[in-house]
C-alpha angles and dihedrals in degrees: 000000000000122000096260094052091044090053091053092048089052092050089049089050091229131119109210118224088194107039091184089074092062092044091053092045088060097045114102118210091247090063093042091051093052093045102044119002116183125231090267092054094251121132119252126208100022127139101250097102090046089051089056091052094041092056089061093045091051093047092050094049094047093044090052092049093050092046091059096034097051109034093165096051119110124232090260093051092048090050092050093048092050091050090052091051102045099041120125097256094053093045090050090054091053091045090056091050091051092048098245095143094058092052100043116122107221137176119248093260095052090045091055093049095052098261093162090068099041110118093215094055093044093049092047093049092049091053090048089051091054088052090051090056090048093052091044100048112004138258099297093054090045090052091053092050094046093051093045090055096040098039096107091050094045091049093049095049098039091051089068089069113078140119088287099030119178108242091189090060093045091050092047092050091051097044095046091048094051104029107016092231133111123237114246123217124205132180105234099177146351129204137190134029122312094262093050105028124159118209124210115200134181124205119205130193109189110295098311104068135042129162136166135214139180133209148150089262135032090247093052091049091050090051092052091047090052090047091053091047090054090050090051090052090052093052112086116230112255115253114250114233115230114270115252116250115269092235127028115252115262116261114252115265115259115215114240122238114270114257119259114272092251092060095056 
């Protein structure tokens, strides 16, 4: 095993019995294509299949951790937290910390265009690396490695869930993970005297999400607006029935009776 792969294995805390698994996990398809194209022109020995498997390993380990860490969280909250943990940007951060970018095997084109720093390539390679550990040593060992690598991210996201959890933070984590934008809050109305004022706030996320909330303070109204936005995200959009045709279909033609024999 070369020095770069050895350094990654040490950071993972895992000694590979089959070192080829780690090597393949860090081989991008551009490098595999240049090194050993098949007869059909498709690359052989890249990390795409391992990435597919690693995505499932990662999801299982994080879901299990959140299940035990946040016993009061609803299904929707657990789903949102997992999405905030396993998104591309977070995985790329962890990949950099592990040293994945330095060890990636890339084709010349990807190398020239800065592939070692691309979040998508880093995240994919990290997932493939988790799959390599799973294939090398089984699911329990893979779970340990995943959680050791992802612990800071899991801690940061799970800490937002408590008896007085901050819905604004949860919403921001989810929206930034999925859409790379920040929710905006705006006071749309106030009512009542200064000593007993009620605030009405609207939160907007681009053009696809709006929700309102009210409270005895601006902060409380923002929290309720965020809570209602999270509920809206959990609710699936109703399916739209097909529109009826603008004109009814024509009735099938009915054959007329044959003329009497004398008329032929």
